[in-house]
The first five atom37 places (N, CA, C, CB, O) and aatype in JSON, in Angstrom:
{
  "aatype": [20, 20, 20, 20, 20, 20, 20, 20, 20, 20, 20, 20, 20, 20, 20, 20, 20, 20, 20, 20, 20, 20, 20, 20, 20, 20, 20, 20, 20, 20, 20, 20, 20, 20, 20, 20, 20, 20, 20, 20, 20, 20, 20, 20, 20, 20, 20, 20, 20, 20, 20, 20, 20, 20, 20, 20, 20, 20, 20, 20, 20, 20, 20, 20, 20, 20, 20, 20, 20, 20, 20, 20, 20, 20, 20, 20, 20, 20, 20, 20, 20, 20, 20, 20, 20, 20, 20, 20, 20, 20, 20, 20, 20, 20, 20, 20, 20, 20, 20, 20, 20, 20, 20, 20, 20, 20, 20, 20, 20, 20, 20],
  "atom_mask": [
    [1, 1, 1, 1, 1],
    [1, 1, 1, 1, 1],
    [1, 1, 1, 1, 1],
    [1, 1, 1, 1, 1],
    [1, 1, 1, 1, 1],
    [1, 1, 1, 1, 1],
    [1, 1, 1, 1, 1],
    [1, 1, 1, 1, 1],
    [1, 1, 1, 1, 1],
    [1, 1, 1, 1, 1],
    [1, 1, 1, 1, 1],
    [1, 1, 1, 1, 1],
    [1, 1, 1, 1, 1],
    [1, 1, 1, 1, 1],
    [1, 1, 1, 1, 1],
    [1, 1, 1, 1, 1],
    [1, 1, 1, 1, 1],
    [1, 1, 1, 1, 1],
    [1, 1, 1, 1, 1],
    [1, 1, 1, 1, 1],
    [1, 1, 1, 1, 1],
    [1, 1, 1, 1, 1],
    [1, 1, 1, 1, 1],
    [1, 1, 1, 1, 1],
    [1, 1, 1, 1, 1],
    [1, 1, 1, 1, 1],
    [1, 1, 1, 1, 1],
    [1, 1, 1, 1, 1],
    [1, 1, 1, 1, 1],
    [1, 1, 1, 1, 1],
    [1, 1, 1, 1, 1],
    [1, 1, 1, 1, 1],
    [1, 1, 1, 1, 1],
    [1, 1, 1, 1, 1],
    [1, 1, 1, 1, 1],
    [1, 1, 1, 1, 1],
    [1, 1, 1, 1, 1],
    [1, 1, 1, 1, 1],
    [1, 1, 1, 1, 1],
    [1, 1, 1, 1, 1],
    [1, 1, 1, 1, 1],
    [1, 1, 1, 1, 1],
    [1, 1, 1, 1, 1],
    [1, 1, 1, 1, 1],
    [1, 1, 1, 1, 1],
    [1, 1, 1, 1, 1],
    [1, 1, 1, 1, 1],
    [1, 1, 1, 1, 1],
    [1, 1, 1, 1, 1],
    [1, 1, 1, 1, 1],
    [1, 1, 1, 1, 1],
    [1, 1, 1, 1, 1],
    [1, 1, 1, 1, 1],
    [1, 1, 1, 1, 1],
    [1, 1, 1, 1, 1],
    [1, 1, 1, 1, 1],
    [1, 1, 1, 1, 1],
    [1, 1, 1, 1, 1],
    [1, 1, 1, 1, 1],
    [1, 1, 1, 1, 1],
    [1, 1, 1, 1, 1],
    [1, 1, 1, 1, 1],
    [1, 1, 1, 1, 1],
    [1, 1, 1, 1, 1],
    [1, 1, 1, 1, 1],
    [1, 1, 1, 1, 1],
    [1, 1, 1, 1, 1],
    [1, 1, 1, 1, 1],
    [1, 1, 1, 1, 1],
    [1, 1, 1, 1, 1],
    [1, 1, 1, 1, 1],
    [1, 1, 1, 1, 1],
    [1, 1, 1, 1, 1],
    [1, 1, 1, 1, 1],
    [1, 1, 1, 1, 1],
    [1, 1, 1, 1, 1],
    [1, 1, 1, 1, 1],
    [1, 1, 1, 1, 1],
    [1, 1, 1, 1, 1],
    [1, 1, 1, 1, 1],
    [1, 1, 1, 1, 1],
    [1, 1, 1, 1, 1],
    [1, 1, 1, 1, 1],
    [1, 1, 1, 1, 1],
    [1, 1, 1, 1, 1],
    [1, 1, 1, 1, 1],
    [1, 1, 1, 1, 1],
    [1, 1, 1, 1, 1],
    [1, 1, 1, 1, 1],
    [1, 1, 1, 1, 1],
    [1, 1, 1, 1, 1],
    [1, 1, 1, 1, 1],
    [1, 1, 1, 1, 1],
    [1, 1, 1, 1, 1],
    [1, 1, 1, 1, 1],
    [1, 1, 1, 1, 1],
    [1, 1, 1, 1, 1],
    [1, 1, 1, 1, 1],
    [1, 1, 1, 1, 1],
    [1, 1, 1, 1, 1],
    [1, 1, 1, 1, 1],
    [1, 1, 1, 1, 1],
    [1, 1, 1, 1, 1],
    [1, 1, 1, 1, 1],
    [1, 1, 1, 1, 1],
    [1, 1, 1, 1, 1],
    [1, 1, 1, 1, 1],
    [1, 1, 1, 1, 1],
    [1, 1, 1, 1, 1],
    [1, 1, 1, 1, 1],
    [1, 1, 1, 1, 1]
  ],
  "atom_positions": [
    [[-9.29, -12.3, 15.99], [-8.6, -11.52, 15.15], [-8.76, -12.02, 13.79], [-7.27, -11.44, 15.53], [-8.99, -11.24, 12.86]],
    [[-8.65, -13.34, 13.64], [-8.81, -13.98, 12.22], [-10.22, -13.69, 11.64], [-8.58, -15.63, 12.29], [-10.37, -13.56, 10.43]],
    [[-11.25, -13.59, 12.49], [-12.47, -13.55, 11.94], [-12.7, -11.99, 11.36], [-13.52, -14.02, 13.05], [-13.33, -11.76, 10.33]],
    [[-12.09, -10.97, 12.18], [-12.27, -9.72, 11.72], [-11.28, -9.46, 10.59], [-12.14, -8.76, 12.81], [-11.54, -8.53, 9.82]],
    [[-10.21, -10.15, 10.42], [-9.39, -10.02, 9.28], [-10.3, -10.51, 8.0], [-7.99, -10.9, 9.48], [-10.37, -9.87, 6.96]],
    [[-10.88, -11.55, 8.2], [-11.52, -12.22, 7.01], [-12.73, -11.36, 6.55], [-12.01, -13.73, 7.36], [-12.99, -11.17, 5.36]],
    [[-13.51, -10.8, 7.66], [-14.51, -9.93, 7.45], [-14.23, -8.61, 6.6], [-14.97, -9.61, 8.71], [-14.94, -8.21, 5.68]],
    [[-13.08, -8.02, 7.07], [-12.63, -6.86, 6.36], [-12.09, -7.08, 5.02], [-11.68, -6.21, 7.11], [-12.24, -6.19, 4.19]],
    [[-11.4, -8.33, 4.67], [-11.12, -8.67, 3.37], [-12.47, -8.74, 2.53], [-10.34, -9.98, 3.35], [-12.59, -8.07, 1.51]],
    [[-13.39, -9.5, 2.95], [-14.56, -9.58, 2.19], [-15.29, -8.16, 1.89], [-15.48, -10.52, 2.92], [-15.79, -7.88, 0.8]],
    [[-15.28, -7.38, 2.92], [-15.79, -5.97, 2.76], [-15.0, -5.15, 1.78], [-15.79, -5.24, 4.09], [-15.53, -4.24, 1.13]],
    [[-13.73, -5.45, 1.66], [-12.84, -4.6, 0.87], [-12.9, -5.24, -0.53], [-11.31, -4.53, 1.49], [-12.8, -4.5, -1.51]],
    [[-13.05, -6.49, -0.66], [-13.27, -7.15, -2.06], [-14.6, -6.75, -2.69], [-13.24, -8.74, -1.95], [-14.79, -6.8, -3.91]],
    [[-15.44, -6.38, -1.87], [-16.8, -5.94, -2.47], [-16.95, -4.37, -2.5], [-18.04, -6.57, -1.61], [-18.05, -3.89, -2.77]],
    [[-15.91, -3.59, -2.23], [-15.89, -2.21, -2.18], [-15.58, -1.69, -3.58], [-14.91, -1.74, -1.16], [-14.83, -2.32, -4.33]],
    [[-16.14, -0.58, -3.92], [-15.98, 0.02, -5.18], [-14.39, 0.23, -5.51], [-16.8, 1.39, -5.19], [-13.97, 0.14, -6.66]],
    [[-13.62, 0.51, -4.47], [-12.21, 0.8, -4.59], [-11.48, -0.33, -5.36], [-11.59, 0.99, -3.2], [-10.42, -0.08, -5.93]],
    [[-11.95, -1.38, -5.37], [-11.35, -2.6, -6.12], [-11.5, -2.54, -7.67], [-12.04, -3.94, -5.63], [-10.67, -2.98, -8.46]],
    [[-12.73, -1.9, -8.01], [-12.83, -2.0, -9.53], [-12.9, -0.58, -10.16], [-14.14, -2.85, -9.97], [-13.05, -0.42, -11.37]],
    [[-12.8, 0.4, -9.32], [-12.88, 1.79, -9.92], [-11.6, 2.49, -9.73], [-14.01, 2.64, -9.3], [-10.91, 2.28, -8.73]],
    [[-11.26, 3.34, -10.69], [-9.98, 4.15, -10.49], [-10.25, 5.16, -9.33], [-9.54, 4.94, -11.88], [-11.41, 5.44, -9.02]],
    [[-9.25, 5.67, -8.74], [-9.39, 6.74, -7.65], [-10.14, 7.74, -8.1], [-8.15, 7.31, -7.15], [-11.01, 8.19, -7.36]],
    [[-9.97, 8.24, -9.27], [-10.77, 9.61, -9.7], [-12.27, 9.35, -9.73], [-10.33, 10.18, -11.24], [-13.1, 10.25, -9.57]],
    [[-12.59, 7.99, -9.97], [-14.1, 7.81, -10.13], [-14.74, 7.44, -8.72], [-14.41, 6.61, -11.23], [-15.94, 7.15, -8.65]],
    [[-13.92, 7.45, -7.62], [-14.58, 7.16, -6.4], [-15.24, 8.45, -5.68], [-13.56, 6.49, -5.5], [-14.77, 9.57, -5.89]],
    [[-16.1, 8.3, -4.99], [-16.77, 9.33, -4.23], [-15.85, 9.58, -2.98], [-18.29, 8.89, -3.81], [-14.97, 8.78, -2.69]],
    [[-16.11, 10.76, -2.24], [-15.52, 10.99, -1.12], [-15.69, 9.96, -0.08], [-15.89, 12.15, -0.72], [-14.78, 9.48, 0.6]],
    [[-16.92, 9.67, -0.02], [-17.52, 8.62, 0.87], [-16.78, 7.41, 0.87], [-18.87, 8.3, 0.5], [-16.18, 6.96, 1.84]],
    [[-16.89, 6.79, -0.55], [-16.17, 5.47, -0.81], [-14.7, 5.65, -0.54], [-16.38, 4.98, -2.31], [-14.09, 4.71, -0.03]],
    [[-14.06, 6.78, -0.85], [-12.55, 6.88, -0.36], [-12.56, 6.66, 1.0], [-11.83, 8.26, -0.61], [-11.94, 5.68, 1.4]],
    [[-13.19, 7.41, 1.85], [-13.05, 7.34, 3.32], [-13.39, 5.97, 3.88], [-13.93, 8.36, 3.97], [-12.82, 5.55, 4.89]],
    [[-14.33, 5.28, 3.24], [-14.67, 3.92, 3.66], [-13.59, 2.9, 3.39], [-15.92, 3.48, 2.99], [-13.32, 1.95, 4.13]],
    [[-12.99, 3.19, 2.22], [-11.8, 2.15, 1.78], [-10.5, 2.42, 2.75], [-11.32, 2.4, 0.02], [-9.73, 1.54, 3.13]],
    [[-10.42, 3.85, 3.06], [-9.33, 4.11, 3.81], [-9.48, 3.44, 5.26], [-9.14, 5.6, 3.85], [-8.45, 2.97, 5.74]],
    [[-10.6, 3.37, 5.96], [-10.72, 2.69, 7.07], [-10.66, 1.2, 7.04], [-11.79, 3.08, 7.59], [-10.12, 0.57, 7.95]],
    [[-11.17, 0.68, 6.11], [-11.02, -0.77, 5.83], [-9.37, -1.17, 5.75], [-11.82, -1.11, 4.35], [-8.82, -2.07, 6.38]],
    [[-8.83, -0.3, 4.88], [-7.44, -0.8, 4.69], [-6.58, -0.47, 5.94], [-6.79, -0.17, 3.39], [-5.73, -1.26, 6.34]],
    [[-6.82, 0.67, 6.53], [-6.16, 0.96, 7.92], [-6.35, -0.29, 8.9], [-6.88, 2.32, 8.63], [-5.4, -0.75, 9.53]],
    [[-7.5, -0.74, 8.96], [-7.79, -1.95, 9.74], [-7.14, -3.23, 9.46], [-9.07, -2.2, 9.65], [-6.83, -4.04, 10.34]],
    [[-6.95, -3.37, 8.19], [-6.21, -4.54, 7.74], [-4.75, -4.46, 8.07], [-6.38, -4.73, 6.29], [-4.1, -5.46, 8.38]],
    [[-4.26, -3.32, 7.99], [-2.85, -3.02, 8.36], [-2.57, -3.3, 9.95], [-2.54, -1.44, 7.99], [-1.61, -3.93, 10.4]],
    [[-3.53, -2.76, 10.63], [-3.49, -2.84, 12.23], [-3.55, -4.38, 12.47], [-4.85, -1.99, 13.05], [-2.89, -4.92, 13.36]],
    [[-4.39, -5.08, 11.62], [-4.49, -6.72, 11.91], [-3.46, -7.51, 11.47], [-5.65, -7.38, 11.28], [-3.32, -8.67, 11.86]],
    [[-2.59, -6.87, 10.56], [-1.55, -7.67, 9.88], [-0.19, -7.61, 10.56], [-1.41, -7.22, 8.47], [0.77, -8.1, 9.96]],
    [[-0.01, -7.08, 11.67], [1.41, -6.89, 12.12], [1.76, -8.31, 12.84], [1.58, -5.51, 13.2], [1.12, -8.88, 13.73]],
    [[2.96, -8.71, 12.18], [3.49, -9.96, 12.54], [5.01, -9.63, 12.69], [3.15, -11.11, 11.46], [5.51, -8.59, 12.27]],
    [[5.71, -10.63, 13.34], [7.13, -10.49, 13.4], [7.96, -11.22, 12.37], [7.55, -10.9, 14.65], [9.1, -10.86, 12.08]],
    [[7.3, -12.33, 11.79], [8.0, -13.21, 10.86], [7.53, -12.92, 9.36], [7.73, -14.74, 11.28], [7.09, -13.87, 8.7]],
    [[7.6, -11.71, 8.85], [7.1, -11.42, 7.66], [8.0, -12.2, 6.59], [7.06, -9.91, 7.5], [9.14, -12.54, 6.9]],
    [[7.48, -12.49, 5.3], [8.12, -13.05, 4.23], [8.26, -11.74, 3.23], [7.27, -14.36, 3.64], [7.64, -10.7, 3.44]],
    [[9.04, -11.89, 2.24], [9.09, -10.77, 1.17], [7.58, -10.45, 0.78], [9.98, -11.26, -0.23], [7.1, -9.32, 0.9]],
    [[6.92, -11.52, 0.34], [5.52, -11.3, -0.1], [4.73, -10.43, 0.96], [4.8, -12.72, -0.32], [4.01, -9.5, 0.59]],
    [[4.9, -10.77, 2.26], [4.14, -10.13, 3.23], [4.54, -8.5, 3.11], [4.46, -10.81, 4.71], [3.64, -7.66, 3.13]],
    [[5.65, -8.22, 3.03], [6.3, -6.93, 2.92], [5.69, -6.2, 1.71], [7.87, -7.09, 2.78], [5.28, -5.04, 1.76]],
    [[5.68, -7.06, 0.53], [5.14, -6.54, -0.58], [3.83, -6.04, -0.48], [5.2, -7.38, -1.51], [3.52, -4.93, -0.91]],
    [[2.87, -6.98, 0.19], [1.51, -6.81, 0.38], [1.18, -5.66, 1.29], [0.96, -8.01, 0.89], [0.32, -4.86, 0.93]],
    [[1.81, -5.53, 2.43], [1.85, -4.38, 3.24], [2.17, -3.11, 2.58], [2.74, -4.58, 4.25], [1.46, -2.12, 2.77]],
    [[3.22, -3.07, 1.81], [3.53, -1.96, 1.01], [2.33, -1.44, 0.12], [4.68, -2.33, 0.16], [1.93, -0.28, 0.14]],
    [[1.82, -2.43, -0.63], [0.72, -2.16, -1.45], [-0.42, -1.48, -0.6], [0.26, -3.47, -2.12], [-1.0, -0.49, -1.05]],
    [[-0.71, -2.0, 0.57], [-1.71, -1.4, 1.3], [-1.39, 0.21, 1.69], [-1.91, -2.3, 2.57], [-2.24, 1.09, 1.64]],
    [[-0.22, 0.37, 2.02], [0.24, 1.6, 2.4], [0.16, 2.52, 1.33], [1.5, 1.53, 2.89], [-0.31, 3.63, 1.55]],
    [[0.6, 2.19, 0.13], [0.45, 2.87, -1.16], [-0.92, 3.25, -1.3], [0.88, 2.03, -2.32], [-1.14, 4.43, -1.58]],
    [[-1.9, 2.44, -1.16], [-3.34, 2.75, -1.23], [-3.77, 3.68, -0.25], [-4.13, 1.58, -1.11], [-4.59, 4.54, -0.59]],
    [[-3.32, 3.64, 0.97], [-3.57, 4.51, 1.98], [-2.98, 6.0, 1.48], [-2.9, 3.92, 3.35], [-3.65, 7.0, 1.74]],
    [[-1.89, 6.13, 0.85], [-1.39, 7.29, 0.36], [-2.15, 7.93, -0.82], [-0.07, 7.05, 0.02], [-2.34, 9.14, -0.94]],
    [[-2.55, 7.0, -1.64], [-3.54, 7.42, -2.72], [-4.87, 7.99, -2.24], [-3.86, 6.23, -3.58], [-5.31, 9.07, -2.66]],
    [[-5.51, 7.22, -1.34], [-6.69, 7.64, -0.66], [-6.6, 8.92, 0.0], [-7.06, 6.7, 0.28], [-7.46, 9.8, -0.15]],
    [[-5.38, 9.07, 0.87], [-5.11, 10.41, 1.58], [-5.06, 11.64, 0.66], [-3.77, 10.34, 2.32], [-5.43, 12.76, 1.0]],
    [[-4.58, 11.32, -0.49], [-4.5, 12.47, -1.49], [-5.8, 12.87, -1.91], [-3.71, 12.13, -2.71], [-5.98, 14.07, -2.12]],
    [[-6.76, 12.02, -2.07], [-8.08, 12.25, -2.68], [-8.91, 12.92, -1.33], [-8.8, 10.68, -3.36], [-9.59, 13.93, -1.5]],
    [[-8.82, 12.38, -0.19], [-9.67, 12.77, 0.82], [-9.32, 13.94, 1.5], [-9.82, 11.83, 1.67], [-10.2, 14.76, 1.78]],
    [[-8.03, 14.13, 1.85], [-7.46, 15.3, 2.75], [-6.71, 16.22, 1.84], [-6.45, 14.77, 3.95], [-6.19, 15.78, 0.81]],
    [[-6.63, 17.48, 2.18], [-5.73, 18.3, 1.63], [-4.27, 18.37, 2.17], [-6.3, 19.48, 1.69], [-3.37, 19.0, 1.6]],
    [[-4.15, 17.77, 3.15], [-2.78, 17.75, 3.82], [-1.99, 16.51, 3.16], [-2.91, 17.57, 5.54], [-2.31, 15.34, 3.36]],
    [[-1.02, 16.87, 2.42], [-0.12, 15.97, 1.57], [0.89, 15.32, 2.43], [0.62, 16.76, 0.45], [1.44, 14.28, 2.06]],
    [[1.17, 15.9, 3.59], [2.1, 15.23, 4.49], [1.75, 13.85, 4.87], [2.25, 15.98, 5.68], [2.59, 12.95, 4.88]],
    [[0.46, 13.67, 5.18], [-0.07, 12.39, 5.4], [0.18, 11.32, 4.54], [-1.27, 12.47, 5.48], [0.57, 10.21, 4.9]],
    [[-0.11, 11.73, 3.17], [0.06, 10.81, 1.96], [1.53, 10.52, 1.8], [-0.52, 11.48, 0.6], [1.93, 9.4, 1.52]],
    [[2.36, 11.58, 2.01], [3.8, 11.32, 1.92], [4.24, 10.33, 3.07], [4.61, 12.68, 2.0], [5.14, 9.53, 2.81]],
    [[3.74, 10.35, 4.16], [4.14, 9.43, 5.13], [3.79, 8.01, 4.86], [3.62, 9.8, 6.33], [4.56, 7.11, 5.19]],
    [[2.52, 7.77, 4.22], [2.18, 6.47, 3.74], [2.95, 5.92, 2.58], [0.85, 6.48, 3.41], [3.31, 4.74, 2.6]],
    [[3.25, 6.77, 1.5], [4.25, 6.41, 0.53], [5.55, 6.09, 1.17], [4.43, 7.48, -0.45], [6.04, 4.98, 0.95]],
    [[6.13, 6.9, 1.9], [7.43, 6.67, 2.56], [7.38, 5.13, 3.26], [7.71, 7.92, 3.73], [8.23, 4.27, 3.05]],
    [[6.27, 4.98, 4.08], [6.22, 3.75, 4.74], [6.2, 2.59, 3.8], [5.09, 3.72, 5.6], [6.79, 1.54, 4.04]],
    [[5.51, 2.8, 2.74], [5.5, 1.66, 1.73], [7.0, 1.36, 1.28], [4.56, 2.07, 0.38], [7.54, 0.27, 1.48]],
    [[7.55, 2.3, 0.75], [8.97, 2.18, 0.27], [9.76, 1.53, 1.48], [9.63, 3.7, -0.16], [10.55, 0.63, 1.19]],
    [[9.63, 1.83, 2.66], [10.35, 1.21, 3.72], [10.11, -0.15, 3.94], [10.15, 1.83, 4.86], [10.96, -0.97, 4.27]],
    [[8.82, -0.38, 3.73], [8.47, -1.93, 3.78], [9.05, -2.78, 2.72], [6.96, -2.15, 3.68], [9.41, -3.94, 2.94]],
    [[9.15, -2.19, 1.55], [9.94, -2.95, 0.48], [11.34, -3.16, 0.78], [9.89, -2.25, -0.82], [11.88, -4.25, 0.59]],
    [[12.0, -2.09, 1.27], [13.43, -2.12, 1.59], [13.51, -3.26, 2.59], [14.0, -0.7, 2.18], [14.25, -4.22, 2.37]],
    [[12.7, -3.19, 3.79], [12.8, -4.05, 4.94], [12.55, -5.66, 4.28], [11.58, -3.54, 6.15], [13.09, -6.66, 4.75]],
    [[11.75, -5.66, 3.29], [11.61, -7.04, 2.81], [12.76, -7.52, 1.88], [10.29, -7.16, 2.08], [12.71, -8.65, 1.4]],
    [[13.72, -6.75, 1.64], [14.85, -7.23, 1.05], [14.96, -6.6, -0.45], [14.79, -8.79, 1.07], [15.9, -6.95, -1.16]],
    [[14.1, -5.74, -0.87], [14.16, -5.12, -2.2], [15.15, -3.98, -2.16], [12.76, -4.61, -2.66], [15.02, -3.11, -1.3]],
    [[16.17, -3.93, -3.06], [17.13, -2.93, -3.06], [16.59, -1.71, -3.89], [18.45, -3.49, -3.62], [16.38, -1.81, -5.09]],
    [[16.38, -0.58, -3.21], [15.79, 0.58, -3.86], [16.72, 1.58, -4.11], [14.74, 1.14, -3.12], [16.32, 2.71, -4.4]],
    [[18.04, 1.3, -4.03], [19.01, 2.22, -4.02], [19.46, 2.69, -5.51], [20.11, 1.64, -3.23], [19.28, 1.93, -6.47]],
    [[20.02, 3.91, -5.65], [20.43, 4.38, -6.97], [21.38, 3.6, -7.47], [20.88, 5.68, -6.99], [21.34, 3.39, -8.69]],
    [[22.38, 3.04, -6.71], [23.37, 2.05, -7.32], [22.77, 0.76, -7.89], [24.39, 1.64, -6.27], [23.3, 0.22, -8.87]],
    [[21.69, 0.25, -7.32], [20.93, -0.96, -7.89], [20.27, -0.56, -9.3], [19.74, -1.45, -6.81], [20.21, -1.36, -10.23]],
    [[19.78, 0.79, -9.37], [19.11, 1.22, -10.4], [19.95, 1.26, -11.69], [18.59, 2.46, -10.06], [19.62, 0.78, -12.78]],
    [[21.19, 1.96, -11.35], [22.21, 2.04, -12.52], [22.53, 0.67, -12.88], [23.58, 2.83, -12.15], [22.51, 0.37, -14.08]],
    [[22.82, -0.24, -11.98], [23.2, -1.53, -12.32], [22.31, -2.37, -13.32], [23.3, -2.22, -11.12], [22.7, -3.08, -14.24]],
    [[21.0, -2.12, -12.91], [19.83, -2.77, -13.75], [19.71, -2.01, -15.12], [18.33, -2.67, -12.94], [19.4, -2.65, -16.12]],
    [[19.95, -0.73, -15.17], [19.79, 0.08, -16.26], [21.03, -0.38, -17.3], [19.81, 1.68, -15.76], [20.85, -0.65, -18.48]],
    [[22.15, -0.4, -16.69], [23.42, -0.9, -17.36], [23.23, -2.11, -17.99], [24.52, -1.08, -16.46], [23.73, -2.26, -19.11]],
    [[22.53, -3.09, -17.43], [22.34, -4.47, -18.02], [21.37, -4.3, -19.14], [21.8, -5.55, -16.96], [21.5, -5.0, -20.14]],
    [[20.46, -3.46, -19.05], [19.49, -3.18, -20.16], [20.39, -2.65, -21.48], [18.33, -1.97, -19.62], [20.3, -3.08, -22.63]],
    [[21.16, -1.73, -21.06], [21.82, -0.97, -22.15], [22.77, -1.82, -22.99], [22.6, 0.19, -21.56], [23.03, -1.57, -24.17]],
    [[23.33, -2.96, -22.21], [24.14, -3.89, -22.88], [23.36, -4.74, -23.89], [24.81, -4.75, -21.89], [23.99, -5.23, -24.83]],
    [[22.13, -4.92, -23.79], [21.37, -5.67, -24.74], [21.3, -5.21, -26.04], [20.17, -5.81, -24.35], [20.66, -5.83, -26.88]]
  ]
}
């Protein structure tokens, strides 16, 4: 597993998705990136995630959502990836509630 994980990381780091914006990627490049990121997610399942692990997984899910929007016309797939990314952030301990948002905005208003 570790070998596959490292191989995929190297492939992804050399892929155009790292240096190009989504709008500049070809459909083939998007599909390749989607497969690589999906494989990384499959190989990254652990029970003892840290906050950083949850953030990293959320980032991967976000990219799957972006790639889904570009590759497929079915927006529900992208929405599932985006929702999963937010769920991972919450699971990692980030408070995404409106109450927290109001609290943080209120602090900025006081400055």
